[in-house]
DOBAZA-691087 format. One record per residue (C-alpha): residue in three letters; x, y, z. Coordinates in steps of 0.02 Angstrom, whole numbers, plus 50000, padded with zeros to 5 digits. Example, Ala and Ser with C-alpha at 12.3 -4.5 7.8 and 13.67 -1.06 7.14 Angstrom:
DOBAZA-691087
ALA506154977550390SER506844994750357
This chain:
DOBAZA-691087
MET489295004050281LYS489905019450370LYS490395009550520LEU491284996750409ILE492265010550325TRP492815018350485ILE493425001750562GLY494304999650394CYS495145016550421LEU495705011050596SER496434995150522TYR497375005450391LEU497985017150519VAL498765001850617ILE499534994250462GLY500235011850420VAL501145011650588ALA501674993650565HIS502424997450395VAL503655010650462VAL503875007450647GLY505364995550618GLY506295009250513SER505935022450638ILE506855013350775LEU508065003450673GLU509595013050732GLN509135009250921LEU508744991050883ILE510414988250803ALA511324996450944HIS510344986451074TYR510824970050989GLY512564975150934LEU512204971750748SER512634978850585TYR511494987650457LYS511524971550357ASP510754961850500GLY509424975550523GLY509064974650337GLN508834956050353TRP507474958750487ILE506564971250373MET506744959250225ASN505964945650329GLN504454956550367PHE504304960650180LEU504324942150136GLY502954938850259PHE501994953850184LEU502044945850011VAL501464929050083GLY500054937350179VAL499454947250026LEU499444932249911LEU498634920950035ALA497234933050070PRO496044927549936SER496114909149979ILE495954912450164THR494464923750137ALA493614910250026ARG493794897950176ILE493404908350324GLY492514923850263LYS492994942350259ARG492864945550444GLY493734929050488ALA495214933650374VAL495344951050451LEU495284943750624LEU496644930950585ALA497764944050509ILE497604957050649GLY497754943450778VAL499384937750697LEU499984955750696THR499504958550877VAL500424943050940SER501924947050836GLU502114964950897ALA501844958751076ALA503274946251048TYR504334960250977SER504004969751143LEU504964956551241LEU506584960151141LEU506944941751129PRO508624935351061TRP508964941250883GLY508624924250804TRP506864924950877MET506604942450809LEU507074937050640ALA505914922050655ILE504454932850714ALA504684945850571PRO503804935850437PHE502274933150548ALA502184951650574GLY502304954750388VAL500934942050356GLY499844951450480PHE499904968850406GLY500034962450222MET498494951650239THR497504965350329GLU497934978050197ALA497414966550056VAL495794959550136VAL495134976750202GLY495574985750040ALA494654972349933MET493234972550057ILE492894991150045ILE493064991049852ASP491894976149841MET490564981849962ALA490515000749936LYS489065003349816ASN489365021849780GLY490935032349799LYS492175018549789ALA493625030149752SER493115041349900ALA493025025850021MET494725019649963SER495505036549981ARG494895037850158LEU495825022150197GLU497355028550116ILE497175044250218PHE497275034550382PHE498735023750315GLY499695040450275VAL499305047150446GLY499975031450531ALA501525032350422LEU501735051050463LEU501435051050644ILE502455035550697PRO504155043250660ILE503685058550763ALA503105047150908ALA504655036750888ALA505765052150897TYR504935057051060LEU505175039951134ILE506995039551077GLN507305055951154HIS506685049051319GLN507595032851295ILE506105022451295TRP506075018051107GLN505604999651141VAL503855005751197SER503475007551011PHE503094988750996PRO501884988351143ILE500985003651078LEU500724995250908ALA500234978650991ALA498924988151091MET498234997050941ALA498104980650844GLY497294971850993ILE495954985651012THR495634983850819PHE495454965150838VAL494194966950975LEU493144979550873TRP493114967850722LEU492644953550833THR491234962550929LEU490464975650816SER488884972250713PHE488754979450538GLY486914976750513GLU486414969850350LEU488234967450299ASP488584954650434GLU487984940750322GLN489234945350190LEU490604947550322GLY490254930950407PHE491534917350437VAL490784904150329SER489074898250278ARG488194882250334SER488754874450173GLY490544877950217LYS490844890450081ALA491214908950108GLU489684919550098GLN489754932449954ASN491514935849986GLY491974942149811THR493254929049787ALA493794923249618ALA493044907649572PRO492984906649380GLN491184902049382ALA490754917649479LEU491344928849341PRO490004938349236ASN489714927749077ALA491074915949128ASP490214902249021LYS490474912548872GLU492314916248903LYS493824905648895VAL494574905249066SER496484905049074ALA497534894949193PHE498284911449270PHE497264912349434GLY495624909649340TYR495574926349249PRO494774927549073ARG496124926748939LYS495574943548867ALA495854952049039LEU497654946149056PRO498484960248957PHE497614973449065LEU498024963849220LEU499864962149175LEU500024980549131SER499174984749299ALA500384973249391LEU501874981849310PHE501094999249344PHE500934995549526MET502684988149545ILE503475003149462TYR502405015649553VAL502715009449728GLY504585006049690MET504765024149627GLU503805031849771MET504835021549900SER506445026349813PHE506045044649814SER505455045049992ASN506885035050060TYR508255045249971LEU507385062249977PRO508395068350129ALA510025063250046ILE509525071649883LEU509135087849968THR510675088050077THR511805084549927ARG510955096749802SER510525111049913GLY511675109350066LEU510195107250181GLY510545100950357GLU510145083250400SER508705087950522SER507945099750394ALA508105087350259ALA507205074550366ALA505805087750397ALA505665089550207LEU505145070950206SER503715075650330LEU503215089050201PHE503135075650068TRP502025063650169GLY501015078250242THR500455084350071MET500155066150024VAL498895064750169LEU498165081950123GLY497925076749943ARG497035060849992LEU495705071350079PHE495145076649903ALA495765063149786GLY494275051149803VAL492955064849778LEU493895071449621ALA494065053249548ASP492245050049578ARG491725065949493MET492875066349345GLY493115047949319TYR494525036449373ALA495385036049204ARG495475055049187TYR496055057449365LEU497465044949351LEU498015052649186ILE498055070749256ALA498925065449418THR500275054849332ALA500565067649195GLY500685081549330ALA501945070849430SER503015068949273VAL503065087549246ILE503525090349433PHE504925078549430VAL505705085849277GLY505585102649363MET506415095149513ALA507875088249413MET508095104949323LEU507975117249463GLY509225117749602GLN508635131749715LEU508055126349885SER506415135449884TRP505975127749713LEU506465110549771LEU505385111349925ALA503905117449823MET504135103249701VAL504205090349846ALA502585097449915LEU501765096549742SER502385078649707GLY501505072849869LEU499865080749809PHE499995072949637PHE500465055849706SER499155056149843GLY497745046849751ILE498645036349622PHE498805020349714GLY497025019549784ILE496195025549629ALA497175014049516LEU496664999349629VAL494845004349613TYR495055006949421ALA495784989249397ASN494424981249499GLU493054990049404LEU493684983149241ILE493924965449304PRO492314962249397GLY492004947649510MET493844945549553THR494014959149686GLU494994949149821ARG496174941249693THR496494956749594THR496794967449749SER498034954349819LEU498994953049659LEU499154971349632VAL499634975349814ALA500904961249805CYS501674968249647GLY501754985049732GLY502714977349884LEU503864968849764GLY504324985149680GLY504494993249851ALA505824980649897ILE506794980349733PHE506814998049672PRO507485007149828ARG508924994549827LEU509294998149649THR509145016549674GLY510375015549820TRP511585006449706PHE511335019949576MET511715033749700ASP513295024649749GLN513895023649569TYR513315039949501HIS512895057949558VAL511295062649647GLN510765072749491SER510845056949390THR509735048449519LEU508445061849502TRP508395059449314LEU508265041049344ILE506655043949447CYS506055055549311ALA506245041149193LEU505265029549301VAL503835042549314ALA503865044649125LEU503785025149110LEU502355025449230LEU501375037349121LEU501695027048964LEU501035011849058LEU499555021149116VAL499075026148938ALA499235008548880MET498105003449028LEU496845016048986VAL496755010348804LEU496584992948854GLY495384997148993ARG494195006348869ARG494134991148764GLN493864979948916GLY492444991348971GLN491574992048801ARG491744972648791THR490974971048965ALA489554983548926PHE489154973548762LYS488964957048846GLN487914964148990SER486774971648857
């Protein structure tokens, strides 16, 4: 299992780089092709659309070719796409390739995340947090690496580097043996069905014969309220986090007069404390319980953002930025584990749906926040983010109430 977790970490490092590499060199890409920001935004949007497709297709593909097969397909598509980017083909081709790149890192994120949650018997939160650490490291390091490449006027090397990383990961997934787990990771069984892949056939649900199964992706009807609240939670959380991180430099520059380079460095402070917090988030969540951890982290983030909106002094703002990274560090991964714990037997499908909802929020909310900043003052935008965090806390409380009922219902049936 340790070997599987570590190759999962490598996979998340690759997709962390893939998520942000485009934005890191977008200015240079636009200048190279002589395009506008609107055209560059279309390229990013095409990747996002592919990401959603990849996440949503992950369960059905895993059901057909197994966990390892799905990961190999996803990382293979990512490798080929980044290699094609490296050629700097005509812009129309770059736009056409973008959805395939998104499918590659979207499906990888969903399949590997679900695999670890499903197969880790003990310390699920710790295992998921370890994946999130490497995702954060990739997202943190690639802007630094891109800045170095831009300085030496070889920014286009970013694509071959990512293609090489993805190719190495592909070879490792193809050749490594995971011992007794190989049977569960296999492509397909002799009967042509995926072997113990944790996918969401309604008959595989515990006590499914006693439950009325809904038409909504085969979930039990009584699980739908919790699932819908979870989907909304993920959409708002990722949207709020992406809005805050994307506009943080502008917020600091406007509120405190901080220089552009220093404001960009503050963004590294946010992601740095995010990575630091993930070193401990899984252990804390396993010890205190997922529900209690999520409640403390979300409530703490609410307090931090109210303080950020009220305090204008630079030193206080930077301290709040650092603390926000710490409180946010484990929310995504632990919430994903918590949701899967309360809807057993549906790991692949639940993970894909929730990650897709997060991706949807990550696309919609930053755009809305940008419009809000154009129409109103930065201070109002900070209060808007505070309102989103408060809404997140309310959603979490409702999730925990429903989750407790869901857990009691499951325990009663199992007894």
